[in-house]
C-alpha positions as CSV (number, residue, x, y, z in Angstrom):
1,M,0.2,0.0,-0.3
2,K,2.7,2.1,0.7
3,Y,4.7,1.5,-2.6
4,L,1.5,2.7,-4.4
5,A,0.6,5.8,-2.6
6,I,5.1,6.8,-4.4
7,I,3.9,5.5,-7.6
8,A,1.0,7.7,-6.9
9,A,2.4,10.6,-5.6
10,F,5.6,10.4,-8.4
11,L,3.2,10.3,-11.2
12,M,0.4,13.8,-10.3
13,A,3.9,15.2,-9.7
14,V,5.6,14.6,-13.0
15,S,1.9,15.3,-14.3
16,C,2.3,18.9,-13.1
17,N,5.3,19.2,-14.0
18,N,4.4,18.5,-17.8
19,A,1.9,20.7,-17.9
20,T,4.1,23.5,-16.1
21,E,6.2,23.0,-19.2
22,N,3.6,22.3,-21.8
23,A,1.8,25.2,-20.9
24,G,4.2,27.9,-22.3
25,S,5.3,26.2,-25.0
26,S,3.0,27.4,-28.5
27,S,3.9,26.6,-31.9
28,T,2.3,26.3,-34.6
29,S,4.4,24.0,-36.4
30,E,4.4,21.5,-33.2
31,A,0.0,21.8,-33.4
32,V,-2.0,18.8,-33.3
33,E,-4.7,18.9,-36.3
34,Q,-7.9,17.3,-34.2
35,P,-10.2,15.6,-35.8
36,L,-14.1,17.2,-36.1
37,A,-16.6,16.6,-33.9
38,G,-18.5,13.6,-35.4
39,G,-16.0,12.6,-38.2
40,G,-14.4,9.5,-38.1
41,Q,-10.4,8.6,-39.4
42,S,-11.9,10.9,-42.9
43,A,-12.3,13.8,-41.1
44,V,-9.0,14.3,-39.1
45,V,-6.8,17.1,-40.8
46,D,-3.1,16.2,-41.9
47,N,-1.6,18.1,-44.7
48,E,2.1,15.8,-43.3
49,S,1.7,12.6,-44.4
50,G,0.7,10.7,-47.3
51,K,-2.5,10.6,-48.6
52,D,-5.2,8.0,-47.8
53,I,-6.9,5.2,-49.9
54,V,-10.8,7.9,-49.4
55,K,-7.8,11.3,-50.1
56,V,-6.2,9.3,-53.3
57,A,-9.2,9.1,-55.2
58,S,-11.1,12.1,-53.7
59,G,-8.0,14.3,-55.6
60,S,-8.9,11.8,-58.7
61,K,-10.9,14.0,-61.1
62,D,-11.7,10.3,-62.9
63,H,-12.6,8.9,-58.9
64,S,-15.2,11.6,-58.1
65,T,-18.4,9.3,-58.7
66,L,-16.7,6.4,-56.4
67,V,-16.3,8.5,-54.2
68,A,-19.9,9.8,-54.5
69,A,-21.0,6.5,-54.0
70,L,-18.4,5.8,-50.7
71,K,-20.6,9.0,-49.3
72,A,-24.0,7.5,-50.4
73,A,-22.8,4.3,-48.7
74,D,-22.0,5.8,-45.5
75,Y,-18.0,3.6,-46.0
76,V,-16.0,6.7,-46.3
77,N,-15.0,6.5,-42.8
78,A,-14.1,2.6,-43.0
79,I,-11.8,2.6,-45.9
80,S,-10.1,5.5,-44.8
81,N,-9.1,3.5,-41.6
82,A,-5.6,1.9,-41.2
83,G,-5.9,-1.0,-43.5
84,P,-4.0,-1.8,-45.1
85,F,-6.7,-2.2,-48.0
86,T,-7.1,-3.2,-51.5
87,V,-9.5,-1.6,-53.9
88,F,-10.4,-2.0,-57.1
89,A,-11.6,1.5,-57.7
90,P,-13.8,1.7,-61.2
91,T,-13.1,4.8,-62.9
92,N,-16.0,7.7,-63.4
93,A,-16.5,5.5,-67.4
94,A,-16.6,2.2,-65.8
95,F,-19.7,3.9,-63.5
96,D,-21.2,5.3,-66.9
97,A,-20.4,2.6,-69.1
98,L,-24.2,0.6,-66.6
99,P,-27.8,0.5,-67.4
100,K,-28.8,4.8,-67.5
101,G,-29.6,5.7,-64.3
102,T,-28.3,2.7,-62.5
103,V,-25.8,5.0,-60.9
104,D,-28.6,7.8,-59.6
105,D,-30.7,5.2,-58.3
106,L,-28.2,3.1,-56.0
107,L,-27.1,6.4,-54.9
108,K,-30.9,6.9,-53.1
109,P,-31.1,6.4,-49.0
110,E,-33.0,3.3,-49.7
111,N,-30.5,2.1,-51.5
112,K,-27.9,2.2,-49.0
113,D,-26.8,-1.2,-47.8
114,K,-27.4,-2.4,-51.5
115,L,-24.5,-0.2,-53.2
116,R,-22.7,-0.8,-49.6
117,S,-22.3,-4.3,-50.7
118,I,-21.3,-3.4,-54.3
119,L,-18.2,-1.0,-53.0
120,E,-17.2,-4.1,-50.2
121,Y,-17.3,-5.7,-52.9
122,H,-13.7,-3.5,-54.5
123,V,-12.3,-3.6,-51.4
124,Y,-10.1,-7.1,-50.6
125,L,-8.3,-6.7,-46.4
126,G,-5.1,-7.0,-47.5
127,V,-2.7,-5.7,-49.7
128,L,-2.4,-6.5,-53.9
129,K,0.4,-6.2,-55.2
130,D,1.7,-7.5,-58.6
131,A,3.1,-10.2,-57.3
132,L,0.2,-11.7,-55.8
133,L,-2.4,-11.2,-59.0
134,S,-1.4,-14.3,-60.7
135,D,-3.9,-15.9,-63.5
136,G,-6.4,-18.3,-62.1
137,V,-6.1,-17.4,-57.8
138,S,-9.7,-15.8,-56.2
139,Y,-9.5,-13.8,-53.1
140,G,-12.0,-13.0,-50.8
141,M,-13.7,-9.7,-50.5
142,A,-15.4,-7.6,-48.0
143,S,-18.5,-8.3,-49.0
144,G,-18.0,-11.8,-48.6
145,Q,-18.0,-12.8,-52.6
146,N,-14.8,-14.0,-54.7
147,V,-13.2,-12.2,-57.5
148,T,-10.8,-13.9,-59.7
149,I,-7.6,-12.6,-61.1
150,G,-6.6,-12.8,-64.8
151,N,-3.0,-12.9,-65.4
152,K,-2.5,-13.1,-69.2
153,D,0.4,-11.7,-70.9
154,G,1.2,-9.1,-68.3
155,K,-2.3,-7.8,-68.7
156,V,-4.2,-8.4,-65.6
157,T,-7.6,-8.8,-65.0
158,V,-9.9,-9.0,-62.4
159,N,-13.1,-10.8,-62.9
160,G,-12.5,-9.8,-66.4
161,A,-11.9,-5.3,-65.1
162,N,-9.0,-4.6,-66.6
163,I,-6.5,-3.0,-64.0
164,I,-5.2,0.0,-65.6
165,A,-3.0,1.8,-63.1
166,S,-1.9,0.6,-59.6
167,I,-2.2,3.6,-57.2
168,P,-0.2,3.4,-53.6
169,A,-2.0,4.8,-50.5
170,T,-1.1,4.9,-46.7
171,N,-3.3,2.6,-46.1
172,G,-3.0,-0.2,-48.7
173,I,-3.5,-0.1,-52.5
174,I,-6.0,1.1,-55.3
175,H,-6.0,-1.0,-58.6
176,V,-7.6,1.5,-61.2
177,V,-10.6,-0.9,-63.1
178,D,-12.5,-0.3,-66.0
179,K,-16.0,-2.2,-65.6
180,V,-17.9,-1.6,-61.8
181,L,-17.2,-5.0,-60.6
182,L,-21.2,-6.6,-60.0
183,P,-21.4,-9.1,-57.5
184,E,-23.6,-12.2,-58.2
185,T,-27.5,-11.7,-56.7
186,K,-27.4,-13.4,-53.3
């Protein structure tokens, strides 16, 4: 009991001393950005570190539809987390190739679960670098369904969608694809 009292007193003294030392030092270069109220990982302001998957996609003019879908499905914070993730990211042109009205319908609040399921079909929990993209290999996606990789003569596909670029992010990798991956209906 005597030792607990000594340890508690020591911790209080150190804590008070640190508070006194830090009270007078306020430098803008040492300031830490605070997350916005009510936001998750995606709300953290950090202009110094590399970009996560959502921030990379948000900065791409070719992925504005994907970003809108992530927001509508309330999936931004999940993909902004530490991961690691692999995201097969359809371009705007890939979304445009869907039957007319499909995207608008999916973005409606009443279709949030269906949209999220489709987005989860584009997400692998882990990093699939080029060496792991072998012909005929299947991977289980966040939706619980599998995709199959094709790799013939250096042309890599996922469920027939061409991987046209790969972009590293701080929480994983983005493989840009030219088609929207649609899971089999259950």
